[in-house]
PDB file with SEQRES, HELIX, SHEET and CRYST1 records, atoms N, CA, C and O in Angstrom:
SEQRES   1 A   87  MET SER GLU THR LYS SER THR LEU LYS MET HIS PHE VAL          
SEQRES   2 A   87  GLY GLU GLN VAL GLY ALA ALA ARG LYS LEU LEU LYS MET          
SEQRES   3 A   87  SER GLN ALA GLU LEU ALA THR ALA THR GLY LEU THR LEU          
SEQRES   4 A   87  TRP THR ILE THR ARG PHE GLU ARG GLY GLN THR VAL ARG          
SEQRES   5 A   87  PRO GLU ALA VAL GLU ALA VAL ARG GLU ALA LEU LEU GLU          
SEQRES   6 A   87  ARG GLY ILE GLU PHE LEU ASN GLY GLY ALA PRO GLY VAL          
SEQRES   7 A   87  ARG LEU ARG ARG LYS ASP GLN GLU ASP                          
HELIX    1 AA1 LYS A    5  LEU A    8  1                                   4    
HELIX    2 AA2 GLY A   14  LEU A   24  1                                  11    
HELIX    3 AA3 GLN A   28  THR A   35  1                                   8    
HELIX    4 AA4 LEU A   39  GLU A   46  1                                   8    
HELIX    5 AA5 PRO A   53  GLU A   65  1                                  13    
HELIX    6 AA6 LYS A   83  GLN A   85  5                                   3    
SHEET    1 AA1 2 ILE A  68  LEU A  71  0                                        
SHEET    2 AA1 2 GLY A  77  LEU A  80 -1                                        
CRYST1    1.000    1.000    1.000  90.00  90.00  90.00 P 1           1          
ATOM      1  N   MET A   1     145.480 160.167  37.873  1.00  0.00           N  
ATOM      2  CA  MET A   1     146.551 159.235  38.166  1.00  0.00           C  
ATOM      3  C   MET A   1     146.722 158.319  36.973  1.00  0.00           C  
ATOM      4  O   MET A   1     145.743 157.779  36.458  1.00  0.00           O  
ATOM      5  N   SER A   2     147.923 158.142  36.538  1.00  0.00           N  
ATOM      6  CA  SER A   2     148.219 157.308  35.389  1.00  0.00           C  
ATOM      7  C   SER A   2     148.465 155.876  35.839  1.00  0.00           C  
ATOM      8  O   SER A   2     149.283 155.624  36.723  1.00  0.00           O  
ATOM      9  N   GLU A   3     147.755 154.949  35.227  1.00  0.00           N  
ATOM     10  CA  GLU A   3     147.908 153.533  35.553  1.00  0.00           C  
ATOM     11  C   GLU A   3     148.348 152.786  34.305  1.00  0.00           C  
ATOM     12  O   GLU A   3     148.021 153.186  33.188  1.00  0.00           O  
ATOM     13  N   THR A   4     149.088 151.702  34.494  1.00  0.00           N  
ATOM     14  CA  THR A   4     149.493 150.887  33.362  1.00  0.00           C  
ATOM     15  C   THR A   4     148.289 150.137  32.823  1.00  0.00           C  
ATOM     16  O   THR A   4     147.299 149.938  33.527  1.00  0.00           O  
ATOM     17  N   LYS A   5     148.385 149.717  31.555  1.00  0.00           N  
ATOM     18  CA  LYS A   5     147.273 148.985  30.951  1.00  0.00           C  
ATOM     19  C   LYS A   5     146.954 147.723  31.738  1.00  0.00           C  
ATOM     20  O   LYS A   5     145.783 147.373  31.878  1.00  0.00           O  
ATOM     21  N   SER A   6     147.960 147.036  32.251  1.00  0.00           N  
ATOM     22  CA  SER A   6     147.693 145.807  32.993  1.00  0.00           C  
ATOM     23  C   SER A   6     146.882 146.104  34.251  1.00  0.00           C  
ATOM     24  O   SER A   6     146.034 145.298  34.635  1.00  0.00           O  
ATOM     25  N   THR A   7     147.121 147.237  34.897  1.00  0.00           N  
ATOM     26  CA  THR A   7     146.346 147.608  36.072  1.00  0.00           C  
ATOM     27  C   THR A   7     144.930 147.985  35.671  1.00  0.00           C  
ATOM     28  O   THR A   7     143.976 147.648  36.373  1.00  0.00           O  
ATOM     29  N   LEU A   8     144.782 148.680  34.550  1.00  0.00           N  
ATOM     30  CA  LEU A   8     143.451 149.071  34.098  1.00  0.00           C  
ATOM     31  C   LEU A   8     142.589 147.863  33.794  1.00  0.00           C  
ATOM     32  O   LEU A   8     141.371 147.918  33.967  1.00  0.00           O  
ATOM     33  N   LYS A   9     143.188 146.782  33.347  1.00  0.00           N  
ATOM     34  CA  LYS A   9     142.435 145.586  33.013  1.00  0.00           C  
ATOM     35  C   LYS A   9     142.221 144.675  34.216  1.00  0.00           C  
ATOM     36  O   LYS A   9     141.566 143.640  34.090  1.00  0.00           O  
ATOM     37  N   MET A  10     142.754 145.031  35.366  1.00  0.00           N  
ATOM     38  CA  MET A  10     142.644 144.202  36.544  1.00  0.00           C  
ATOM     39  C   MET A  10     141.189 144.046  36.955  1.00  0.00           C  
ATOM     40  O   MET A  10     140.442 145.022  37.022  1.00  0.00           O  
ATOM     41  N   HIS A  11     140.805 142.835  37.224  1.00  0.00           N  
ATOM     42  CA  HIS A  11     139.460 142.550  37.701  1.00  0.00           C  
ATOM     43  C   HIS A  11     139.435 142.769  39.209  1.00  0.00           C  
ATOM     44  O   HIS A  11     140.326 142.308  39.922  1.00  0.00           O  
ATOM     45  N   PHE A  12     138.429 143.461  39.687  1.00  0.00           N  
ATOM     46  CA  PHE A  12     138.258 143.545  41.121  1.00  0.00           C  
ATOM     47  C   PHE A  12     136.800 143.347  41.449  1.00  0.00           C  
ATOM     48  O   PHE A  12     135.929 143.536  40.601  1.00  0.00           O  
ATOM     49  N   VAL A  13     136.535 142.961  42.691  1.00  0.00           N  
ATOM     50  CA  VAL A  13     135.193 142.546  43.091  1.00  0.00           C  
ATOM     51  C   VAL A  13     134.659 143.444  44.197  1.00  0.00           C  
ATOM     52  O   VAL A  13     135.387 144.226  44.807  1.00  0.00           O  
ATOM     53  N   GLY A  14     133.359 143.302  44.429  1.00  0.00           N  
ATOM     54  CA  GLY A  14     132.677 144.122  45.420  1.00  0.00           C  
ATOM     55  C   GLY A  14     133.276 144.047  46.811  1.00  0.00           C  
ATOM     56  O   GLY A  14     133.312 145.047  47.527  1.00  0.00           O  
ATOM     57  N   GLU A  15     133.741 142.882  47.196  1.00  0.00           N  
ATOM     58  CA  GLU A  15     134.343 142.752  48.528  1.00  0.00           C  
ATOM     59  C   GLU A  15     135.569 143.647  48.666  1.00  0.00           C  
ATOM     60  O   GLU A  15     135.835 144.187  49.740  1.00  0.00           O  
ATOM     61  N   GLN A  16     136.315 143.802  47.571  1.00  0.00           N  
ATOM     62  CA  GLN A  16     137.478 144.686  47.602  1.00  0.00           C  
ATOM     63  C   GLN A  16     137.045 146.142  47.761  1.00  0.00           C  
ATOM     64  O   GLN A  16     137.705 146.915  48.456  1.00  0.00           O  
ATOM     65  N   VAL A  17     135.944 146.515  47.124  1.00  0.00           N  
ATOM     66  CA  VAL A  17     135.439 147.876  47.248  1.00  0.00           C  
ATOM     67  C   VAL A  17     135.034 148.148  48.689  1.00  0.00           C  
ATOM     68  O   VAL A  17     135.365 149.198  49.240  1.00  0.00           O  
ATOM     69  N   GLY A  18     134.321 147.208  49.302  1.00  0.00           N  
ATOM     70  CA  GLY A  18     133.932 147.372  50.704  1.00  0.00           C  
ATOM     71  C   GLY A  18     135.143 147.472  51.625  1.00  0.00           C  
ATOM     72  O   GLY A  18     135.169 148.295  52.540  1.00  0.00           O  
ATOM     73  N   ALA A  19     136.141 146.634  51.380  1.00  0.00           N  
ATOM     74  CA  ALA A  19     137.357 146.672  52.196  1.00  0.00           C  
ATOM     75  C   ALA A  19     138.100 147.992  52.007  1.00  0.00           C  
ATOM     76  O   ALA A  19     138.605 148.573  52.967  1.00  0.00           O  
ATOM     77  N   ALA A  20     138.160 148.456  50.765  1.00  0.00           N  
ATOM     78  CA  ALA A  20     138.836 149.725  50.475  1.00  0.00           C  
ATOM     79  C   ALA A  20     138.129 150.876  51.190  1.00  0.00           C  
ATOM     80  O   ALA A  20     138.777 151.744  51.773  1.00  0.00           O  
ATOM     81  N   ARG A  21     136.811 150.876  51.142  1.00  0.00           N  
ATOM     82  CA  ARG A  21     136.055 151.936  51.839  1.00  0.00           C  
ATOM     83  C   ARG A  21     136.363 151.927  53.320  1.00  0.00           C  
ATOM     84  O   ARG A  21     136.538 152.978  53.936  1.00  0.00           O  
ATOM     85  N   LYS A  22     136.430 150.729  53.891  1.00  0.00           N  
ATOM     86  CA  LYS A  22     136.695 150.623  55.334  1.00  0.00           C  
ATOM     87  C   LYS A  22     138.094 151.136  55.668  1.00  0.00           C  
ATOM     88  O   LYS A  22     138.280 151.808  56.683  1.00  0.00           O  
ATOM     89  N   LEU A  23     139.077 150.827  54.824  1.00  0.00           N  
ATOM     90  CA  LEU A  23     140.423 151.351  55.043  1.00  0.00           C  
ATOM     91  C   LEU A  23     140.424 152.879  55.020  1.00  0.00           C  
ATOM     92  O   LEU A  23     141.166 153.523  55.761  1.00  0.00           O  
ATOM     93  N   LEU A  24     139.590 153.442  54.167  1.00  0.00           N  
ATOM     94  CA  LEU A  24     139.511 154.896  54.024  1.00  0.00           C  
ATOM     95  C   LEU A  24     138.521 155.541  54.995  1.00  0.00           C  
ATOM     96  O   LEU A  24     138.388 156.764  55.044  1.00  0.00           O  
ATOM     97  N   LYS A  25     137.824 154.692  55.772  1.00  0.00           N  
ATOM     98  CA  LYS A  25     136.778 155.185  56.682  1.00  0.00           C  
ATOM     99  C   LYS A  25     135.734 155.988  55.903  1.00  0.00           C  
ATOM    100  O   LYS A  25     135.345 157.090  56.289  1.00  0.00           O  
ATOM    101  N   MET A  26     135.302 155.399  54.805  1.00  0.00           N  
ATOM    102  CA  MET A  26     134.392 156.041  53.857  1.00  0.00           C  
ATOM    103  C   MET A  26     133.080 155.251  53.812  1.00  0.00           C  
ATOM    104  O   MET A  26     133.102 154.022  53.740  1.00  0.00           O  
ATOM    105  N   SER A  27     131.967 155.931  53.853  1.00  0.00           N  
ATOM    106  CA  SER A  27     130.675 155.261  53.761  1.00  0.00           C  
ATOM    107  C   SER A  27     130.325 154.985  52.303  1.00  0.00           C  
ATOM    108  O   SER A  27     130.942 155.531  51.388  1.00  0.00           O  
ATOM    109  N   GLN A  28     129.334 154.134  52.103  1.00  0.00           N  
ATOM    110  CA  GLN A  28     128.851 153.896  50.743  1.00  0.00           C  
ATOM    111  C   GLN A  28     128.317 155.195  50.150  1.00  0.00           C  
ATOM    112  O   GLN A  28     128.531 155.469  48.969  1.00  0.00           O  
ATOM    113  N   ALA A  29     127.633 155.987  50.946  1.00  0.00           N  
ATOM    114  CA  ALA A  29     127.090 157.262  50.464  1.00  0.00           C  
ATOM    115  C   ALA A  29     128.211 158.208  50.039  1.00  0.00           C  
ATOM    116  O   ALA A  29     128.087 158.900  49.029  1.00  0.00           O  
ATOM    117  N   GLU A  30     129.294 158.241  50.795  1.00  0.00           N  
ATOM    118  CA  GLU A  30     130.429 159.094  50.437  1.00  0.00           C  
ATOM    119  C   GLU A  30     131.079 158.625  49.138  1.00  0.00           C  
ATOM    120  O   GLU A  30     131.491 159.443  48.316  1.00  0.00           O  
ATOM    121  N   LEU A  31     131.172 157.303  48.952  1.00  0.00           N  
ATOM    122  CA  LEU A  31     131.731 156.785  47.700  1.00  0.00           C  
ATOM    123  C   LEU A  31     130.800 157.107  46.535  1.00  0.00           C  
ATOM    124  O   LEU A  31     131.259 157.446  45.445  1.00  0.00           O  
ATOM    125  N   ALA A  32     129.514 157.002  46.763  1.00  0.00           N  
ATOM    126  CA  ALA A  32     128.553 157.348  45.710  1.00  0.00           C  
ATOM    127  C   ALA A  32     128.731 158.804  45.292  1.00  0.00           C  
ATOM    128  O   ALA A  32     128.748 159.108  44.100  1.00  0.00           O  
ATOM    129  N   THR A  33     128.861 159.693  46.251  1.00  0.00           N  
ATOM    130  CA  THR A  33     129.061 161.114  45.954  1.00  0.00           C  
ATOM    131  C   THR A  33     130.372 161.327  45.201  1.00  0.00           C  
ATOM    132  O   THR A  33     130.421 162.086  44.233  1.00  0.00           O  
ATOM    133  N   ALA A  34     131.425 160.661  45.646  1.00  0.00           N  
ATOM    134  CA  ALA A  34     132.746 160.821  45.024  1.00  0.00           C  
ATOM    135  C   ALA A  34     132.772 160.331  43.581  1.00  0.00           C  
ATOM    136  O   ALA A  34     133.554 160.824  42.768  1.00  0.00           O  
ATOM    137  N   THR A  35     131.924 159.369  43.266  1.00  0.00           N  
ATOM    138  CA  THR A  35     131.934 158.783  41.927  1.00  0.00           C  
ATOM    139  C   THR A  35     130.853 159.344  41.016  1.00  0.00           C  
ATOM    140  O   THR A  35     130.902 159.162  39.800  1.00  0.00           O  
ATOM    141  N   GLY A  36     129.883 160.023  41.602  1.00  0.00           N  
ATOM    142  CA  GLY A  36     128.748 160.501  40.814  1.00  0.00           C  
ATOM    143  C   GLY A  36     127.739 159.400  40.533  1.00  0.00           C  
ATOM    144  O   GLY A  36     126.865 159.559  39.681  1.00  0.00           O  
ATOM    145  N   LEU A  37     127.856 158.283  41.243  1.00  0.00           N  
ATOM    146  CA  LEU A  37     126.937 157.164  41.085  1.00  0.00           C  
ATOM    147  C   LEU A  37     125.894 157.200  42.191  1.00  0.00           C  
ATOM    148  O   LEU A  37     126.017 157.963  43.149  1.00  0.00           O  
ATOM    149  N   THR A  38     124.883 156.383  42.054  1.00  0.00           N  
ATOM    150  CA  THR A  38     123.865 156.307  43.101  1.00  0.00           C  
ATOM    151  C   THR A  38     124.329 155.377  44.217  1.00  0.00           C  
ATOM    152  O   THR A  38     125.177 154.508  44.010  1.00  0.00           O  
ATOM    153  N   LEU A  39     123.765 155.574  45.383  1.00  0.00           N  
ATOM    154  CA  LEU A  39     124.041 154.686  46.509  1.00  0.00           C  
ATOM    155  C   LEU A  39     123.649 153.256  46.140  1.00  0.00           C  
ATOM    156  O   LEU A  39     124.343 152.308  46.507  1.00  0.00           O  
ATOM    157  N   TRP A  40     122.549 153.098  45.421  1.00  0.00           N  
ATOM    158  CA  TRP A  40     122.088 151.778  45.005  1.00  0.00           C  
ATOM    159  C   TRP A  40     123.129 151.080  44.131  1.00  0.00           C  
ATOM    160  O   TRP A  40     123.323 149.872  44.262  1.00  0.00           O  
ATOM    161  N   THR A  41     123.798 151.810  43.248  1.00  0.00           N  
ATOM    162  CA  THR A  41     124.826 151.217  42.391  1.00  0.00           C  
ATOM    163  C   THR A  41     126.001 150.722  43.222  1.00  0.00           C  
ATOM    164  O   THR A  41     126.515 149.628  42.988  1.00  0.00           O  
ATOM    165  N   ILE A  42     126.425 151.524  44.186  1.00  0.00           N  
ATOM    166  CA  ILE A  42     127.534 151.113  45.066  1.00  0.00           C  
ATOM    167  C   ILE A  42     127.139 149.862  45.844  1.00  0.00           C  
ATOM    168  O   ILE A  42     127.922 148.917  45.944  1.00  0.00           O  
ATOM    169  N   THR A  43     125.941 149.853  46.388  1.00  0.00           N  
ATOM    170  CA  THR A  43     125.452 148.707  47.157  1.00  0.00           C  
ATOM    171  C   THR A  43     125.406 147.449  46.287  1.00  0.00           C  
ATOM    172  O   THR A  43     125.850 146.381  46.709  1.00  0.00           O  
ATOM    173  N   ARG A  44     124.867 147.581  45.072  1.00  0.00           N  
ATOM    174  CA  ARG A  44     124.800 146.436  44.148  1.00  0.00           C  
ATOM    175  C   ARG A  44     126.199 145.904  43.843  1.00  0.00           C  
ATOM    176  O   ARG A  44     126.417 144.692  43.859  1.00  0.00           O  
ATOM    177  N   PHE A  45     127.130 146.785  43.572  1.00  0.00           N  
ATOM    178  CA  PHE A  45     128.491 146.365  43.251  1.00  0.00           C  
ATOM    179  C   PHE A  45     129.110 145.611  44.426  1.00  0.00           C  
ATOM    180  O   PHE A  45     129.697 144.545  44.239  1.00  0.00           O  
ATOM    181  N   GLU A  46     128.984 146.155  45.627  1.00  0.00           N  
ATOM    182  CA  GLU A  46     129.578 145.502  46.791  1.00  0.00           C  
ATOM    183  C   GLU A  46     128.921 144.159  47.094  1.00  0.00           C  
ATOM    184  O   GLU A  46     129.549 143.290  47.698  1.00  0.00           O  
ATOM    185  N   ARG A  47     127.681 143.978  46.689  1.00  0.00           N  
ATOM    186  CA  ARG A  47     126.977 142.698  46.890  1.00  0.00           C  
ATOM    187  C   ARG A  47     127.299 141.684  45.800  1.00  0.00           C  
ATOM    188  O   ARG A  47     126.810 140.555  45.834  1.00  0.00           O  
ATOM    189  N   GLY A  48     128.126 142.087  44.828  1.00  0.00           N  
ATOM    190  CA  GLY A  48     128.516 141.174  43.767  1.00  0.00           C  
ATOM    191  C   GLY A  48     127.555 141.143  42.595  1.00  0.00           C  
ATOM    192  O   GLY A  48     127.649 140.265  41.737  1.00  0.00           O  
ATOM    193  N   GLN A  49     126.627 142.097  42.550  1.00  0.00           N  
ATOM    194  CA  GLN A  49     125.685 142.154  41.444  1.00  0.00           C  
ATOM    195  C   GLN A  49     126.301 142.929  40.283  1.00  0.00           C  
ATOM    196  O   GLN A  49     127.273 143.664  40.461  1.00  0.00           O  
ATOM    197  N   THR A  50     125.741 142.762  39.121  1.00  0.00           N  
ATOM    198  CA  THR A  50     126.268 143.379  37.913  1.00  0.00           C  
ATOM    199  C   THR A  50     125.992 144.876  37.895  1.00  0.00           C  
ATOM    200  O   THR A  50     124.880 145.324  38.175  1.00  0.00           O  
ATOM    201  N   VAL A  51     127.032 145.641  37.558  1.00  0.00           N  
ATOM    202  CA  VAL A  51     126.896 147.087  37.335  1.00  0.00           C  
ATOM    203  C   VAL A  51     127.590 147.408  36.015  1.00  0.00           C  
ATOM    204  O   VAL A  51     128.410 146.627  35.532  1.00  0.00           O  
ATOM    205  N   ARG A  52     127.265 148.540  35.447  1.00  0.00           N  
ATOM    206  CA  ARG A  52     127.849 148.955  34.167  1.00  0.00           C  
ATOM    207  C   ARG A  52     129.376 149.071  34.280  1.00  0.00           C  
ATOM    208  O   ARG A  52     129.896 149.430  35.336  1.00  0.00           O  
ATOM    209  N   PRO A  53     130.085 148.768  33.197  1.00  0.00           N  
ATOM    210  CA  PRO A  53     131.547 148.926  33.206  1.00  0.00           C  
ATOM    211  C   PRO A  53     131.974 150.355  33.553  1.00  0.00           C  
ATOM    212  O   PRO A  53     133.001 150.553  34.203  1.00  0.00           O  
ATOM    213  N   GLU A  54     131.199 151.343  33.127  1.00  0.00           N  
ATOM    214  CA  GLU A  54     131.526 152.741  33.442  1.00  0.00           C  
ATOM    215  C   GLU A  54     131.457 152.993  34.953  1.00  0.00           C  
ATOM    216  O   GLU A  54     132.229 153.788  35.489  1.00  0.00           O  
ATOM    217  N   ALA A  55     130.539 152.318  35.628  1.00  0.00           N  
ATOM    218  CA  ALA A  55     130.424 152.459  37.079  1.00  0.00           C  
ATOM    219  C   ALA A  55     131.627 151.823  37.773  1.00  0.00           C  
ATOM    220  O   ALA A  55     132.169 152.378  38.728  1.00  0.00           O  
ATOM    221  N   VAL A  56     132.035 150.660  37.286  1.00  0.00           N  
ATOM    222  CA  VAL A  56     133.213 149.987  37.844  1.00  0.00           C  
ATOM    223  C   VAL A  56     134.434 150.883  37.714  1.00  0.00           C  
ATOM    224  O   VAL A  56     135.217 151.024  38.653  1.00  0.00           O  
ATOM    225  N   GLU A  57     134.588 151.488  36.543  1.00  0.00           N  
ATOM    226  CA  GLU A  57     135.729 152.375  36.309  1.00  0.00           C  
ATOM    227  C   GLU A  57     135.679 153.596  37.228  1.00  0.00           C  
ATOM    228  O   GLU A  57     136.711 154.017  37.749  1.00  0.00           O  
ATOM    229  N   ALA A  58     134.505 154.161  37.429  1.00  0.00           N  
ATOM    230  CA  ALA A  58     134.370 155.327  38.309  1.00  0.00           C  
ATOM    231  C   ALA A  58     134.761 154.979  39.738  1.00  0.00           C  
ATOM    232  O   ALA A  58     135.423 155.769  40.411  1.00  0.00           O  
ATOM    233  N   VAL A  59     134.355 153.803  40.203  1.00  0.00           N  
ATOM    234  CA  VAL A  59     134.713 153.357  41.552  1.00  0.00           C  
ATOM    235  C   VAL A  59     136.216 153.146  41.646  1.00  0.00           C  
ATOM    236  O   VAL A  59     136.855 153.594  42.597  1.00  0.00           O  
ATOM    237  N   ARG A  60     136.772 152.465  40.660  1.00  0.00           N  
ATOM    238  CA  ARG A  60     138.222 152.198  40.659  1.00  0.00           C  
ATOM    239  C   ARG A  60     139.010 153.498  40.721  1.00  0.00           C  
ATOM    240  O   ARG A  60     139.934 153.636  41.524  1.00  0.00           O  
ATOM    241  N   GLU A  61     138.642 154.450  39.871  1.00  0.00           N  
ATOM    242  CA  GLU A  61     139.350 155.743  39.837  1.00  0.00           C  
ATOM    243  C   GLU A  61     139.244 156.479  41.170  1.00  0.00           C  
ATOM    244  O   GLU A  61     140.239 156.997  41.676  1.00  0.00           O  
ATOM    245  N   ALA A  62     138.054 156.524  41.731  1.00  0.00           N  
ATOM    246  CA  ALA A  62     137.855 157.244  42.996  1.00  0.00           C  
ATOM    247  C   ALA A  62     138.699 156.643  44.115  1.00  0.00           C  
ATOM    248  O   ALA A  62     139.278 157.371  44.922  1.00  0.00           O  
ATOM    249  N   LEU A  63     138.766 155.323  44.160  1.00  0.00           N  
ATOM    250  CA  LEU A  63     139.544 154.675  45.223  1.00  0.00           C  
ATOM    251  C   LEU A  63     141.052 154.801  44.983  1.00  0.00           C  
ATOM    252  O   LEU A  63     141.816 154.990  45.929  1.00  0.00           O  
ATOM    253  N   LEU A  64     141.476 154.698  43.731  1.00  0.00           N  
ATOM    254  CA  LEU A  64     142.896 154.895  43.420  1.00  0.00           C  
ATOM    255  C   LEU A  64     143.346 156.301  43.809  1.00  0.00           C  
ATOM    256  O   LEU A  64     144.426 156.478  44.372  1.00  0.00           O  
ATOM    257  N   GLU A  65     142.520 157.294  43.508  1.00  0.00           N  
ATOM    258  CA  GLU A  65     142.848 158.685  43.842  1.00  0.00           C  
ATOM    259  C   GLU A  65     143.021 158.889  45.343  1.00  0.00           C  
ATOM    260  O   GLU A  65     143.737 159.794  45.772  1.00  0.00           O  
ATOM    261  N   ARG A  66     142.371 158.054  46.133  1.00  0.00           N  
ATOM    262  CA  ARG A  66     142.435 158.186  47.590  1.00  0.00           C  
ATOM    263  C   ARG A  66     143.500 157.290  48.212  1.00  0.00           C  
ATOM    264  O   ARG A  66     143.594 157.193  49.435  1.00  0.00           O  
ATOM    265  N   GLY A  67     144.307 156.629  47.369  1.00  0.00           N  
ATOM    266  CA  GLY A  67     145.447 155.877  47.883  1.00  0.00           C  
ATOM    267  C   GLY A  67     145.263 154.381  47.989  1.00  0.00           C  
ATOM    268  O   GLY A  67     146.082 153.707  48.615  1.00  0.00           O  
ATOM    269  N   ILE A  68     144.217 153.844  47.399  1.00  0.00           N  
ATOM    270  CA  ILE A  68     143.990 152.403  47.449  1.00  0.00           C  
ATOM    271  C   ILE A  68     144.744 151.722  46.318  1.00  0.00           C  
ATOM    272  O   ILE A  68     144.787 152.225  45.195  1.00  0.00           O  
ATOM    273  N   GLU A  69     145.336 150.574  46.623  1.00  0.00           N  
ATOM    274  CA  GLU A  69     145.936 149.708  45.617  1.00  0.00           C  
ATOM    275  C   GLU A  69     145.144 148.413  45.608  1.00  0.00           C  
ATOM    276  O   GLU A  69     144.899 147.828  46.663  1.00  0.00           O  
ATOM    277  N   PHE A  70     144.743 147.964  44.435  1.00  0.00           N  
ATOM    278  CA  PHE A  70     144.041 146.700  44.297  1.00  0.00           C  
ATOM    279  C   PHE A  70     145.050 145.605  44.034  1.00  0.00           C  
ATOM    280  O   PHE A  70     145.958 145.768  43.219  1.00  0.00           O  
ATOM    281  N   LEU A  71     144.891 144.485  44.727  1.00  0.00           N  
ATOM    282  CA  LEU A  71     145.794 143.350  44.596  1.00  0.00           C  
ATOM    283  C   LEU A  71     145.050 142.216  43.925  1.00  0.00           C  
ATOM    284  O   LEU A  71     143.920 141.908  44.302  1.00  0.00           O  
ATOM    285  N   ASN A  72     145.660 141.597  42.948  1.00  0.00           N  
ATOM    286  CA  ASN A  72     145.085 140.440  42.284  1.00  0.00           C  
ATOM    287  C   ASN A  72     145.845 139.209  42.718  1.00  0.00           C  
ATOM    288  O   ASN A  72     146.816 139.303  43.469  1.00  0.00           O  
ATOM    289  N   GLY A  73     145.423 138.097  42.266  1.00  0.00           N  
ATOM    290  CA  GLY A  73     146.094 136.861  42.608  1.00  0.00           C  
ATOM    291  C   GLY A  73     145.099 135.866  43.163  1.00  0.00           C  
ATOM    292  O   GLY A  73     143.893 135.991  42.954  1.00  0.00           O  
ATOM    293  N   GLY A  74     145.614 134.880  43.871  1.00  0.00           N  
ATOM    294  CA  GLY A  74     144.762 133.844  44.425  1.00  0.00           C  
ATOM    295  C   GLY A  74     143.768 134.352  45.447  1.00  0.00           C  
ATOM    296  O   GLY A  74     142.695 133.774  45.621  1.00  0.00           O  
ATOM    297  N   ALA A  75     144.120 135.426  46.119  1.00  0.00           N  
ATOM    298  CA  ALA A  75     143.240 136.009  47.124  1.00  0.00           C  
ATOM    299  C   ALA A  75     143.228 137.524  46.919  1.00  0.00           C  
ATOM    300  O   ALA A  75     143.998 138.239  47.560  1.00  0.00           O  
ATOM    301  N   PRO A  76     142.360 138.021  46.032  1.00  0.00           N  
ATOM    302  CA  PRO A  76     142.334 139.459  45.756  1.00  0.00           C  
ATOM    303  C   PRO A  76     142.128 140.266  47.026  1.00  0.00           C  
ATOM    304  O   PRO A  76     141.407 139.847  47.932  1.00  0.00           O  
ATOM    305  N   GLY A  77     142.765 141.423  47.084  1.00  0.00           N  
ATOM    306  CA  GLY A  77     142.645 142.272  48.252  1.00  0.00           C  
ATOM    307  C   GLY A  77     142.911 143.724  47.914  1.00  0.00           C  
ATOM    308  O   GLY A  77     142.981 144.107  46.746  1.00  0.00           O  
ATOM    309  N   VAL A  78     143.057 144.517  48.947  1.00  0.00           N  
ATOM    310  CA  VAL A  78     143.360 145.940  48.806  1.00  0.00           C  
ATOM    311  C   VAL A  78     144.335 146.336  49.902  1.00  0.00           C  
ATOM    312  O   VAL A  78     144.466 145.664  50.925  1.00  0.00           O  
ATOM    313  N   ARG A  79     145.014 147.446  49.654  1.00  0.00           N  
ATOM    314  CA  ARG A  79     145.871 148.032  50.687  1.00  0.00           C  
ATOM    315  C   ARG A  79     145.992 149.516  50.398  1.00  0.00           C  
ATOM    316  O   ARG A  79     145.753 149.971  49.280  1.00  0.00           O  
ATOM    317  N   LEU A  80     146.364 150.256  51.421  1.00  0.00           N  
ATOM    318  CA  LEU A  80     146.637 151.679  51.249  1.00  0.00           C  
ATOM    319  C   LEU A  80     148.049 151.842  50.733  1.00  0.00           C  
ATOM    320  O   LEU A  80     148.971 151.184  51.213  1.00  0.00           O  
ATOM    321  N   ARG A  81     148.220 152.713  49.762  1.00  0.00           N  
ATOM    322  CA  ARG A  81     149.537 153.007  49.221  1.00  0.00           C  
ATOM    323  C   ARG A  81     150.349 153.723  50.303  1.00  0.00           C  
ATOM    324  O   ARG A  81     149.855 154.633  50.969  1.00  0.00           O  
ATOM    325  N   ARG A  82     151.579 153.304  50.461  1.00  0.00           N  
ATOM    326  CA  ARG A  82     152.452 153.955  51.425  1.00  0.00           C  
ATOM    327  C   ARG A  82     152.763 155.362  50.956  1.00  0.00           C  
ATOM    328  O   ARG A  82     152.843 155.607  49.752  1.00  0.00           O  
ATOM    329  N   LYS A  83     152.938 156.279  51.873  1.00  0.00           N  
ATOM    330  CA  LYS A  83     153.222 157.675  51.540  1.00  0.00           C  
ATOM    331  C   LYS A  83     154.455 157.825  50.668  1.00  0.00           C  
ATOM    332  O   LYS A  83     154.474 158.684  49.787  1.00  0.00           O  
ATOM    333  N   ASP A  84     155.495 157.011  50.886  1.00  0.00           N  
ATOM    334  CA  ASP A  84     156.717 157.121  50.111  1.00  0.00           C  
ATOM    335  C   ASP A  84     156.579 156.543  48.705  1.00  0.00           C  
ATOM    336  O   ASP A  84     157.511 156.650  47.909  1.00  0.00           O  
ATOM    337  N   GLN A  85     155.431 155.930  48.381  1.00  0.00           N  
ATOM    338  CA  GLN A  85     155.185 155.406  47.043  1.00  0.00           C  
ATOM    339  C   GLN A  85     154.407 156.370  46.186  1.00  0.00           C  
ATOM    340  O   GLN A  85     154.253 156.136  44.987  1.00  0.00           O  
ATOM    341  N   GLU A  86     153.910 157.450  46.761  1.00  0.00           N  
ATOM    342  CA  GLU A  86     153.094 158.395  46.020  1.00  0.00           C  
ATOM    343  C   GLU A  86     153.935 159.170  45.023  1.00  0.00           C  
ATOM    344  O   GLU A  86     155.122 159.412  45.240  1.00  0.00           O  
ATOM    345  N   ASP A  87     153.292 159.557  43.915  1.00  0.00           N  
ATOM    346  CA  ASP A  87     153.987 160.307  42.842  1.00  0.00           C  
ATOM    347  C   ASP A  87     154.358 161.688  43.306  1.00  0.00           C  
ATOM    348  O   ASP A  87     154.944 162.458  42.546  1.00  0.00           O  
TER     349      ASP A  87                                                      
END                                                                             
């Protein structure tokens, strides 16, 4: 999926990852498998602990591929992309 540079630079936090997983009905273990990361890395990220930038990118890509949109602003959040917005 092609993203604009501004989207690629978007900061997102562990709470957004947890919310995105819940929207997708996805477990931490399933996200770990989808990203090639360990369950411990996913858990650390969702708890707000530091993870490698490559891990953050892998999580972002996996969730974007499944229809998640990350929202920035005063109250960062997530939402599922509407079907009519898909490429």
